[in-house]
C-alpha positions as CSV (number, residue, x, y, z in Angstrom):
1,X,7.5,79.3,132.5
2,X,9.9,77.1,130.5
3,X,7.2,76.6,127.8
4,X,6.7,80.4,127.6
5,X,10.5,80.8,127.3
6,X,10.6,78.4,124.4
7,X,7.7,80.2,122.7
8,X,9.5,83.5,123.1
9,X,12.7,82.1,121.8
10,X,11.1,80.7,118.7
11,X,8.9,83.9,118.2
12,X,11.9,86.2,118.7
13,X,14.1,84.1,116.3
14,X,11.5,84.1,113.6
15,X,11.0,87.9,113.9
16,X,14.8,88.5,113.8
17,X,15.4,86.2,110.8
18,X,12.5,87.8,108.9
19,X,13.6,91.3,109.7
20,X,17.2,90.5,108.7
21,X,16.1,89.1,105.3
22,X,13.9,92.1,104.6
23,X,16.6,94.6,105.6
24,X,19.2,92.9,103.4
25,X,16.8,93.0,100.5
26,X,15.9,96.6,101.2
27,X,19.5,97.8,101.6
28,X,20.6,95.9,98.5
29,X,17.8,97.6,96.4
30,X,18.6,101.0,97.9
31,X,22.3,100.5,97.1
32,X,21.5,99.6,93.5
33,X,19.2,102.6,93.2
34,X,21.7,105.1,94.6
35,X,24.9,103.8,93.0
36,X,23.7,102.1,89.9
37,X,25.5,98.9,90.6
38,X,25.3,95.8,92.8
39,X,26.7,96.1,96.4
40,X,30.1,94.4,96.9
41,X,29.5,90.6,97.5
42,X,32.7,90.5,99.6
43,X,33.8,93.9,101.0
44,X,36.9,92.3,102.5
45,X,38.3,91.6,99.0
46,X,41.3,93.8,98.2
47,X,39.9,94.8,94.7
48,X,36.9,96.5,96.4
49,X,37.7,100.1,97.1
50,X,38.0,101.0,100.7
51,X,35.3,103.7,100.5
52,X,32.8,101.3,98.9
53,X,33.6,98.5,101.4
54,X,33.2,100.9,104.4
55,X,30.0,102.4,103.0
56,X,28.5,99.0,102.4
57,X,29.5,97.8,105.9
58,X,28.0,100.8,107.6
59,X,24.8,100.9,105.5
60,X,24.1,97.2,105.8
61,X,25.1,97.1,109.5
62,X,22.8,99.9,110.4
63,X,19.9,98.6,108.3
64,X,20.1,95.1,109.7
65,X,20.7,96.3,113.3
66,X,17.7,98.6,113.2
67,X,15.4,96.0,111.6
68,X,16.3,93.4,114.1
69,X,15.8,95.8,117.0
70,X,12.4,96.9,115.7
71,X,11.3,93.3,115.0
72,X,12.3,92.2,118.5
73,X,10.4,95.1,120.0
74,X,7.3,94.3,118.0
75,X,7.6,90.7,118.9
76,X,8.0,91.5,122.6
77,X,5.0,93.8,122.5
78,X,2.9,91.1,120.9
79,X,4.1,88.6,123.4
80,X,3.2,90.9,126.3
81,X,-0.3,91.6,124.9
82,X,-0.8,87.8,124.4
83,X,0.5,86.6,127.8
84,X,0.2,89.6,130.0
85,X,3.9,89.9,130.8
86,X,7.2,90.4,129.0
87,X,9.6,87.6,128.2
88,X,11.8,86.9,131.2
89,X,14.9,88.3,129.5
90,X,13.2,91.7,129.0
91,X,11.3,92.2,132.3
92,X,14.2,93.5,134.4
93,X,15.2,96.4,132.0
94,X,15.1,99.8,133.5
95,X,13.5,102.5,131.4
């Protein structure tokens, strides 16, 4: 079981990192397309307007959060199809 746990940890990590990178690239492109400028590189900086900082934080947070959740679900589904069971940390969830 420990070996399966390590495989799941690495598989889940890879899926999450890949999804995060893709989501950031996607939301950056969408921001440029919709606003005509680059997203704020540091929304906490006082020279960035509050509206722009909040909009970027919400948009990027939602995009990255959804991408990570979808990637983890796909990875768990693949893991289940490959091993016949879910990873240990997902087996006890009530649906």
